[in-house]
PASEBA-1860 file (N, C-alpha, C; in nm, 3 decimals):
! residues 54
1> MLLAARGL> -0.375/0.015/-0.422/-0.340/-0.049/-0.298/-0.430/-0.002/-0.186 ~ -0.487/0.116/-0.200/-0.576/0.167/-0.096/-0.698/0.078/-0.081 ~ -0.755/0.037/-0.192/-0.872/-0.052/-0.185/-0.835/-0.187/-0.125 ~ -0.722/-0.241/-0.165/-0.680/-0.371/-0.111/-0.657/-0.363/0.038 ~ -0.602/-0.253/0.086/-0.579/-0.235/0.229/-0.711/-0.231/0.305 ~ -0.817/-0.190/0.238/-0.950/-0.184/0.299/-1.032/-0.311/0.276 ~ -0.976/-0.407/0.203/-1.048/-0.531/0.176/-1.149/-0.517/0.063 ~ -1.124/-0.424/-0.028/-1.213/-0.400/-0.140/-1.141/-0.422/-0.272
9> RNLDAGDE> -1.219/-0.435/-0.376/-1.164/-0.438/-0.512/-1.260/-0.362/-0.603 ~ -1.207/-0.312/-0.714/-1.288/-0.234/-0.807/-1.301/-0.312/-0.937 ~ -1.422/-0.353/-0.965/-1.452/-0.422/-1.089/-1.545/-0.336/-1.171 ~ -1.603/-0.392/-1.276/-1.691/-0.314/-1.364/-1.810/-0.253/-1.290 ~ -1.855/-0.319/-1.185/-1.972/-0.270/-1.111/-1.933/-0.171/-1.003 ~ -1.806/-0.141/-0.989/-1.760/-0.048/-0.886/-1.691/-0.122/-0.773 ~ -1.670/-0.051/-0.662/-1.603/-0.112/-0.546/-1.692/-0.219/-0.485 ~ -1.630/-0.331/-0.449/-1.703/-0.437/-0.381/-1.609/-0.507/-0.283
17> AIEDSATR> -1.666/-0.562/-0.179/-1.588/-0.632/-0.078/-1.533/-0.762/-0.134 ~ -1.414/-0.798/-0.089/-1.354/-0.925/-0.128/-1.408/-1.031/-0.033 ~ -1.480/-1.127/-0.085/-1.547/-1.228/-0.003/-1.451/-1.335/0.048 ~ -1.354/-1.375/-0.032/-1.262/-1.482/0.006/-1.162/-1.428/0.109 ~ -1.164/-1.485/0.229/-1.080/-1.432/0.336/-0.931/-1.452/0.308 ~ -0.894/-1.559/0.241/-0.753/-1.583/0.209/-0.702/-1.479/0.109 ~ -0.781/-1.450/0.009/-0.743/-1.349/-0.090/-0.737/-1.211/-0.026 ~ -0.836/-1.181/0.059/-0.839/-1.053/0.127/-0.714/-1.036/0.216
25> ALLRRVAK> -0.677/-1.141/0.289/-0.560/-1.134/0.377/-0.432/-1.116/0.296 ~ -0.421/-1.187/0.184/-0.303/-1.175/0.099/-0.291/-1.034/0.042 ~ -0.400/-0.980/-0.009/-0.395/-0.846/-0.066/-0.366/-0.740/0.039 ~ -0.421/-0.757/0.159/-0.390/-0.662/0.266/-0.244/-0.667/0.305 ~ -0.186/-0.788/0.310/-0.045/-0.801/0.344/0.044/-0.735/0.238 ~ 0.011/-0.758/0.113/0.089/-0.697/0.003/0.076/-0.546/0.007 ~ -0.046/-0.497/0.031/-0.067/-0.352/0.039/0.013/-0.292/0.153 ~ 0.016/-0.360/0.268/0.092/-0.310/0.382/0.241/-0.305/0.351
33> EIHVRALL> 0.292/-0.409/0.284/0.433/-0.411/0.246/0.467/-0.296/0.153 ~ 0.380/-0.269/0.058/0.404/-0.159/-0.037/0.401/-0.025/0.035 ~ 0.307/-0.006/0.127/0.301/0.120/0.202/0.425/0.139/0.288 ~ 0.474/0.032/0.351/0.595/0.042/0.433/0.716/0.075/0.345 ~ 0.728/0.010/0.232/0.839/0.039/0.140/0.835/0.185/0.093 ~ 0.716/0.233/0.061/0.702/0.371/0.015/0.743/0.468/0.126 ~ 0.704/0.440/0.249/0.741/0.526/0.360/0.892/0.526/0.382 ~ 0.953/0.409/0.378/1.098/0.401/0.397/1.173/0.473/0.285
41> LALALILL> 1.125/0.458/0.164/1.190/0.527/0.052/1.176/0.679/0.067 ~ 1.060/0.724/0.107/1.040/0.868/0.128/1.132/0.920/0.238 ~ 1.145/0.846/0.346/1.234/0.889/0.454/1.379/0.892/0.408 ~ 1.420/0.793/0.330/1.557/0.790/0.278/1.583/0.908/0.186 ~ 1.487/0.941/0.102/1.504/1.056/0.011/1.510/1.187/0.088 ~ 1.429/1.200/0.192/1.433/1.321/0.274/1.568/1.333/0.342 ~ 1.618/1.223/0.395/1.749/1.224/0.459/1.858/1.263/0.359 ~ 1.851/1.211/0.240/1.949/1.243/0.136/1.944/1.393/0.102
49> VVLVGR> 1.826/1.447/0.088/1.812/1.589/0.057/1.867/1.674/0.170 ~ 1.841/1.635/0.293/1.892/1.710/0.407/2.044/1.705/0.412 ~ 2.102/1.589/0.389/2.247/1.574/0.394/2.316/1.649/0.279 ~ 2.258/1.644/0.161/2.317/1.712/0.045/2.302/1.863/0.058 ~ 2.196/1.907/0.124/2.169/2.049/0.138/2.260/2.119/0.238 ~ 2.339/2.046/0.312/2.428/2.109/0.411/2.544/2.174/0.349
END
């Protein structure tokens, strides 16, 4: 997802820029959604650990 967030993809020749703007925008949006979900899940788990640890 890191490459997609940067507008890149990794193929046999290595990292390369995604030329199609629609594909690049779609992959960036999906990458952003995944990063937000991961952050929210991490915060929820931290909150759970703090509450259980009391």
